[in-house]
ZAMARGU-4260 file (C-alpha; in steps of 0.2 Angstrom, whole numbers, plus 5000, padded with zeros to 4 digits):
<rodrens>
0) 5031/5023/5017 | 5024/5040/5022 | 5016/5050/5007 | 5004/5045/4997 | 5001/5054/4979
5) 4986/5048/4973 | 4978/5052/4957 | 4959/5054/4955 | 4951/5043/4939 | 4952/5027/4938
10) 4965/5030/4956 | 4951/5037/4970 | 4938/5038/4959 | 4927/5025/4948 | 4921/5040/4934
15) 4924/5029/4919 | 4908/5022/4920 | 4900/5040/4921 | 4913/5048/4907 | 4914/5037/4896
20) 4893/5033/4897 | 4892/5055/4894 | 4903/5055/4879 | 4891/5040/4873 | 4877/5046/4872
25) 4880/5066/4867 | 4892/5056/4853 | 4876/5047/4848 | 4865/5065/4849 | 4878/5070/4836
30) 4875/5056/4825 | 4889/5047/4828 | 4890/5032/4837 | 4906/5023/4843 | 4905/5005/4850
35) 4903/5008/4871 | 4919/4993/4873 | 4930/5003/4862 | 4926/5021/4868 | 4929/5016/4889
40) 4947/5009/4881 | 4954/5024/4872 | 4945/5035/4885 | 4957/5023/4899 | 4968/5026/4890
45) 4971/5043/4889 | 4956/5058/4885 | 4967/5065/4872 | 4967/5051/4864 | 4949/5049/4866
50) 4943/5067/4857 | 4954/5061/4841 | 4943/5045/4841 | 4929/5053/4844 | 4932/5068/4828
55) 4927/5079/4839 | 4931/5099/4836 | 4932/5110/4852 | 4913/5114/4855 | 4909/5096/4855
60) 4921/5093/4866 | 4919/5107/4875 | 4900/5104/4878 | 4906/5085/4884 | 4918/5093/4895
65) 4901/5101/4903 | 4891/5088/4905 | 4903/5076/4909 | 4909/5090/4924 | 4892/5090/4932
70) 4890/5078/4947 | 4876/5075/4948 | 4871/5068/4933 | 4870/5047/4930 | 4878/5036/4930
75) 4887/5043/4947 | 4903/5040/4949 | 4909/5033/4965 | 4926/5028/4975 | 4931/5012/4973
80) 4929/5000/4986 | 4940/5000/5002 | 4945/5019/4998 | 4940/5030/5015 | 4950/5015/5022
85) 4966/5017/5012 | 4966/5034/5015 | 4960/5037/5035 | 4975/5023/5038 | 4987/5034/5030
90) 4978/5051/5041 | 4979/5038/5058 | 4995/5032/5053 | 5000/5054/5054 | 5004/5052/5033
95) 4999/5064/5021 | 4988/5062/5007 | 4989/5072/4992 | 4977/5073/4974 | 4986/5075/4958
100) 4975/5076/4944 | 4974/5082/4926 | 4956/5083/4929 | 4952/5104/4933 | 4945/5106/4953
105) 4928/5095/4952 | 4939/5080/4958 | 4940/5091/4977 | 4921/5093/4974 | 4919/5074/4974
110) 4931/5073/4987 | 4918/5082/4997 | 4904/5074/4992 | 4908/5057/5000 | 4916/5063/5018
115) 4934/5061/5009 | 4943/5078/5007 | 4948/5076/5027 | 4960/5066/5024 | 4970/5074/5010
120) 4985/5088/5015 | 4985/5094/4998 | 4980/5095/4977 | 4983/5097/4962 | 4973/5099/4950
125) 4969/5109/4930 | 4968/5124/4940 | 4989/5125/4942 | 4993/5126/4925 | 5008/5114/4929
130) 5015/5102/4913 | 5006/5086/4911 | 5009/5071/4917 | 5022/5062/4915 | 5032/5078/4919
135) 5037/5077/4935 | 5035/5097/4939 | 5018/5092/4950 | 5025/5083/4961 | 5042/5089/4962
140) 5032/5103/4969 | 5022/5094/4982 | 5038/5087/4987 | 5046/5105/4990 | 5031/5116/4995
145) 5026/5101/5009 | 5046/5095/5014 | 5041/5078/5010 | 5057/5064/5009 | 5055/5057/4993
150) 5063/5040/4999 | 5047/5040/5010 | 5036/5045/4997 | 5025/5037/4983 | 5012/5040/4968
155) 4997/5028/4965 | 4988/5030/4948 | 4983/5018/4934 | 4989/5023/4918 | 5009/5023/4915
160) 5009/5040/4914 | 5005/5041/4932 | 5019/5029/4937 | 5031/5039/4923 | 5029/5057/4930
165) 5032/5048/4948 | 5047/5038/4942 | 5055/5054/4935 | 5052/5065/4950 | 5064/5050/4958
170) 5048/5044/4971 | 5040/5026/4972 | 5025/5023/4958 | 5011/5011/4963 | 4999/5004/4949
175) 4983/5002/4951 | 4974/4991/4941 | 4956/4989/4945 | 4944/4990/4931 | 4960/4995/4916
180) 4962/4980/4903 | 4976/4990/4898 | 4988/4992/4914 | 4994/4974/4912 | 5012/4979/4908
185) 5023/4993/4918 | 5035/5002/4927 | 5031/5002/4943 | 5038/4997/4956 | 5021/4990/4965
190) 5002/4983/4959 | 4987/4983/4967 | 4971/4975/4960 | 4962/4985/4972 | 4962/4996/4989
195) 4962/4981/4999 | 4979/4973/4992 | 4982/4993/4994 | 4977/4990/5010 | 4987/4976/5013
200) 5005/4984/5002 | 5007/4998/5011 | 4998/5000/5030 | 4993/4982/5034
</rodrens>
């Protein structure tokens, strides 16, 4: 495998403690108290469903999103252990790393914060305006723009929409399950529980 297309939240970075804590705290400020575990589970599944679950209106969700986008607000989001080893391993073997996320460009700021951007060739974020996963449009754009061979390209993510977007684009797929209780069943070709397993699968 030469070309690695990475999801961001829950794959490269463990952002969920940051996201869920800030949402939990904000809702409490509004007088709405939710079980943290239930909130974590629904956020891990889909942020759109999380908004419905919380019954948050547009103004409330915008304020939460503003707070969540402040990368210095604790608890801080960090790369999973071993992330740089995998990214640098791809880079050192003349492979290419790409980011494909529904998150906005704050994801690139995170990469800059931890000196990981240098390992990436291209990025697709919310600002690009592609249809959301599992639509294959963004991956097809990367394949065309960077002349990637689908047979040597893989989509790696923590949710089934990541896997389906890869399958719909005709590339390989790997489910990343670190800390994801809902990731047991998947159509992914490969499964990795952490970055060490990913390294062993594709770079070892």
